[in-house]
Every structure is written in C-alpha cells, then in structure tokens.
PLY file of the C-alpha trace (Angstrom):
ply
format ascii 1.0
element vertex 225
property float x
property float y
property float z
element edge 224
property int vertex1
property int vertex2
end_header
11.91 -18.97 -21.65
8.10 -19.00 -21.91
5.91 -19.83 -18.94
2.39 -21.22 -19.18
0.90 -19.63 -16.08
2.84 -16.39 -15.56
0.42 -14.22 -17.56
-2.55 -15.63 -15.64
-0.97 -14.95 -12.26
0.14 -11.46 -13.32
-3.38 -10.59 -14.52
-4.92 -11.87 -11.28
-2.41 -9.86 -9.27
-3.34 -6.61 -11.06
-7.08 -7.40 -10.84
-6.87 -7.88 -7.07
-5.01 -4.59 -6.78
-7.63 -2.62 -8.72
-10.59 -4.21 -6.94
-9.08 -3.57 -3.51
-8.37 0.04 -4.48
-12.11 0.67 -4.87
-13.13 -1.44 -1.88
-10.68 0.40 0.39
-12.83 3.54 0.14
-15.27 1.94 2.59
-14.17 1.91 6.23
-16.35 -0.28 8.44
-16.42 -1.72 11.93
-17.04 -5.20 13.27
-17.45 -4.91 17.01
-14.48 -2.87 18.29
-12.39 -3.55 15.16
-11.95 -1.11 12.26
-11.40 -2.37 8.69
-11.49 -1.04 5.16
-13.10 -2.93 2.29
-9.76 -3.61 0.66
-8.97 -5.98 3.52
-11.49 -8.42 2.03
-9.34 -9.12 -1.02
-6.02 -7.25 -0.86
-4.22 -9.96 1.19
-4.44 -12.14 -1.92
-1.97 -9.82 -3.64
0.68 -10.91 -1.15
-0.05 -14.55 -1.88
0.40 -13.83 -5.59
3.57 -11.90 -4.74
4.93 -14.87 -2.79
4.15 -17.23 -5.65
5.79 -14.96 -8.23
8.97 -14.51 -6.19
9.27 -18.11 -5.01
8.70 -19.68 -8.43
9.83 -17.13 -11.01
12.20 -14.96 -8.96
12.53 -11.41 -7.74
13.14 -9.85 -11.16
9.86 -11.25 -12.51
8.03 -10.15 -9.36
9.56 -6.68 -9.76
8.20 -6.41 -13.29
4.71 -7.44 -12.20
4.74 -4.99 -9.28
5.60 -2.17 -11.68
2.80 -3.31 -13.99
0.40 -3.23 -11.06
1.50 0.27 -10.08
1.19 1.48 -13.68
-2.39 0.25 -14.06
-3.35 1.52 -10.61
-2.18 5.01 -11.59
-3.96 4.76 -14.96
-7.16 3.67 -13.19
-7.01 6.63 -10.81
-6.31 9.07 -13.65
-9.18 7.76 -15.78
-11.57 8.12 -12.85
-10.40 11.70 -12.32
-10.97 12.51 -16.00
-14.44 10.94 -15.92
-15.36 13.06 -12.91
-14.46 16.35 -14.58
-16.15 15.55 -17.91
-19.68 17.04 -18.26
-22.47 14.53 -17.71
-25.12 13.72 -20.33
-28.65 14.87 -19.38
-30.27 11.42 -19.04
-27.27 10.11 -17.10
-27.44 13.10 -14.75
-31.13 12.45 -14.03
-30.68 8.70 -13.44
-27.24 8.53 -11.83
-26.00 12.01 -11.13
-22.55 13.51 -10.77
-22.71 13.61 -6.98
-23.44 9.89 -6.74
-20.68 9.05 -9.22
-18.16 11.08 -7.23
-19.27 9.47 -3.97
-18.60 5.99 -5.34
-15.58 6.49 -7.60
-14.12 9.80 -6.50
-10.69 9.44 -4.95
-8.76 12.24 -3.34
-5.12 12.70 -4.41
-4.12 11.87 -0.85
-5.83 8.48 -0.90
-4.44 7.72 -4.34
-0.87 8.50 -3.31
-1.32 6.51 -0.09
-2.42 3.50 -2.13
0.50 3.82 -4.54
3.09 4.15 -1.78
1.70 1.36 0.39
1.39 -1.07 -2.49
4.77 -0.30 -4.08
6.98 -0.42 -1.01
5.00 -3.15 0.77
5.14 -5.51 -2.21
8.83 -4.88 -2.81
9.58 -5.46 0.87
7.63 -8.74 0.75
9.42 -9.93 -2.39
12.86 -8.86 -1.16
12.51 -10.60 2.21
11.17 -13.80 0.65
13.97 -13.97 -1.93
16.66 -13.33 0.67
15.20 -15.88 3.09
15.14 -18.44 0.28
18.86 -17.96 -0.24
19.57 -18.06 3.49
17.61 -21.30 4.02
18.56 -23.02 0.77
14.92 -23.08 -0.28
13.68 -24.78 2.88
10.98 -23.74 5.36
8.66 -22.23 2.74
5.73 -21.73 5.16
7.90 -19.73 7.55
9.40 -17.76 4.68
6.05 -16.75 3.17
4.65 -15.73 6.55
7.86 -13.93 7.49
7.90 -11.93 4.27
4.25 -11.01 4.74
4.91 -9.82 8.29
7.52 -7.42 6.90
5.67 -6.39 3.75
2.30 -5.80 5.39
3.92 -3.74 8.14
5.28 -1.38 5.50
2.13 -1.47 3.36
-0.46 -1.01 6.09
1.56 1.54 8.02
2.30 3.71 4.97
-1.23 3.60 3.59
-3.00 4.33 6.86
-0.68 7.15 7.95
-0.57 8.87 4.55
-4.30 8.41 3.88
-5.82 9.11 7.28
-3.17 10.77 9.44
-4.73 13.91 10.91
-8.23 12.88 9.77
-8.86 10.10 12.27
-8.14 10.32 15.97
-4.88 8.73 17.05
-6.76 5.94 18.81
-8.89 5.16 15.75
-5.88 5.34 13.42
-3.88 3.00 15.63
-6.85 0.62 15.82
-7.14 0.77 12.04
-3.44 0.01 11.51
-3.23 -2.80 14.05
-6.50 -4.42 12.98
-5.67 -4.27 9.28
-2.13 -5.50 9.81
-2.92 -8.54 11.92
-5.93 -9.39 9.79
-3.87 -9.42 6.58
-1.05 -11.42 8.14
-3.62 -13.82 9.56
-5.20 -14.35 6.15
-1.77 -15.12 4.70
-1.11 -17.63 7.47
-4.50 -19.32 6.99
-3.93 -19.46 3.22
-0.49 -21.05 3.61
-1.67 -24.52 2.46
-3.07 -22.96 -0.72
0.17 -21.04 -1.27
2.26 -24.17 -0.79
0.12 -26.20 -3.18
0.20 -23.45 -5.80
3.98 -23.09 -5.53
4.49 -26.85 -5.84
2.10 -27.07 -8.78
3.77 -24.21 -10.66
7.30 -25.43 -10.02
6.34 -28.81 -11.42
4.44 -27.50 -14.44
6.79 -24.63 -15.29
9.98 -26.59 -14.56
11.55 -23.71 -12.65
12.58 -22.94 -9.08
14.44 -19.62 -9.07
17.16 -18.68 -6.58
18.12 -15.00 -6.79
21.86 -15.44 -6.29
22.94 -12.91 -8.92
19.88 -10.68 -8.82
19.99 -6.92 -8.59
17.48 -6.16 -5.83
17.14 -2.47 -6.64
13.37 -1.98 -7.22
14.17 0.63 -9.89
16.58 -1.55 -11.86
15.52 -2.32 -15.44
17.39 -5.62 -15.58
17.93 -8.53 -13.20
0 1
1 2
2 3
3 4
4 5
5 6
6 7
7 8
8 9
9 10
10 11
11 12
12 13
13 14
14 15
15 16
16 17
17 18
18 19
19 20
20 21
21 22
22 23
23 24
24 25
25 26
26 27
27 28
28 29
29 30
30 31
31 32
32 33
33 34
34 35
35 36
36 37
37 38
38 39
39 40
40 41
41 42
42 43
43 44
44 45
45 46
46 47
47 48
48 49
49 50
50 51
51 52
52 53
53 54
54 55
55 56
56 57
57 58
58 59
59 60
60 61
61 62
62 63
63 64
64 65
65 66
66 67
67 68
68 69
69 70
70 71
71 72
72 73
73 74
74 75
75 76
76 77
77 78
78 79
79 80
80 81
81 82
82 83
83 84
84 85
85 86
86 87
87 88
88 89
89 90
90 91
91 92
92 93
93 94
94 95
95 96
96 97
97 98
98 99
99 100
100 101
101 102
102 103
103 104
104 105
105 106
106 107
107 108
108 109
109 110
110 111
111 112
112 113
113 114
114 115
115 116
116 117
117 118
118 119
119 120
120 121
121 122
122 123
123 124
124 125
125 126
126 127
127 128
128 129
129 130
130 131
131 132
132 133
133 134
134 135
135 136
136 137
137 138
138 139
139 140
140 141
141 142
142 143
143 144
144 145
145 146
146 147
147 148
148 149
149 150
150 151
151 152
152 153
153 154
154 155
155 156
156 157
157 158
158 159
159 160
160 161
161 162
162 163
163 164
164 165
165 166
166 167
167 168
168 169
169 170
170 171
171 172
172 173
173 174
174 175
175 176
176 177
177 178
178 179
179 180
180 181
181 182
182 183
183 184
184 185
185 186
186 187
187 188
188 189
189 190
190 191
191 192
192 193
193 194
194 195
195 196
196 197
197 198
198 199
199 200
200 201
201 202
202 203
203 204
204 205
205 206
206 207
207 208
208 209
209 210
210 211
211 212
212 213
213 214
214 215
215 216
216 217
217 218
218 219
219 220
220 221
221 222
222 223
223 224
C-alpha cells in the first residue's frame, strides 16, 4: 500500500539526524547547564519516530531507523575520506586542512557513540510506544508519546554521553551533561505534544491507516514484520 507522506517524514527524520550529528560537536553552557548543539534539533527525531510508529507501525519505523543509521555511517565515512585526501593549493590557502578538521573532523569514539545512542534510543522509543498502544487500545496518545520518549531518551542520552565523553569530562560535568540533555529533550517532546497529536491525526486521516502491532516481530534486526 502506498502512502503519500511517508517518504517526506522519512527524509525529514534522516535530515534531522545528520544535522544534529554535526551540531553535537559543540558543547556549550547556559548558566550552570551544559548542552551540546545537537540538543537544538535532535529531539525532533523522536517526534518523527513517534509519528512513524503511531501511524505506520513499528516495522515501518524500524526500516526508517535503519535508513537513518546507514546514512549517518555513510556521512561519517565520507567526512573521514575527505579529511585524508590531499588539499588543493588554493583551498589550503583560503580554508586550510586544520580548519576543515576542526569543523568536520569526528573521532571514531564520537561516531560510535552517536550510532549507538541513536540506534538503541530510537528502537526503545518505538518499541515502548507500540507496546503501550496495544496495552491502552490506542488511547492516551499524549501519555504514550511522552512515556516512550522518557524511555528512549534515557537510553539515547546515557549511551551517547558515556561512550563519547566518559573519562574525558569530570564525573560532575558528565552527570550534568547527561541530566541536562535528558530533561531538556524530554521537555521539548512534552511541549511539542500538541504538534505531535495534530500531525498524527492529520496523517491517520489522509493516509487512511492506524496501525496496531499485534502480530509484529519486535526484533530490531528482523528483516520482515
């Protein structure tokens, strides 16, 4: 069955992932709170994840998550190749290898942290939302989207921060970073709940689908539903 808006949502999901991957390289402070730049846009990926799972189902969400991971890995690999290629003379004088590496260089540790946090956090979010939908008979959507985000962001933020910065930041700073990022992202999801609800209602009406994952295989590595 063809869907009118699935490709658009999938593309936006991947775009948010790639943008946040670059923005996350900047860690900044606002008062006593520590953030990374990815926090400015990455919470939107969980809204897209909620919409995909609630409307189209877990198996569709699983496919889009794998697509996102694939393009994130490709992006990181292309940047690594660009860094090792010799620079042209005019480019070196105007931009310079050192500046390019400062902006787009990504250590293997940060790359792996991003892959792990995204993959397991998104699957946790989708799994919890789909299971809650079955348990509630499709009711209480606001509580279900927030509840799934609470679980997914805990996995995502915790994995990313520990793998990326464990041993590099002091324990106090790392804990601040995790707690601040976690509650910020969950807060954004909660504030965006009216938008999520409207989008879900719009898509269910236009696409003519409201998927319940009663017979779904929830293994994230399964190739079929």
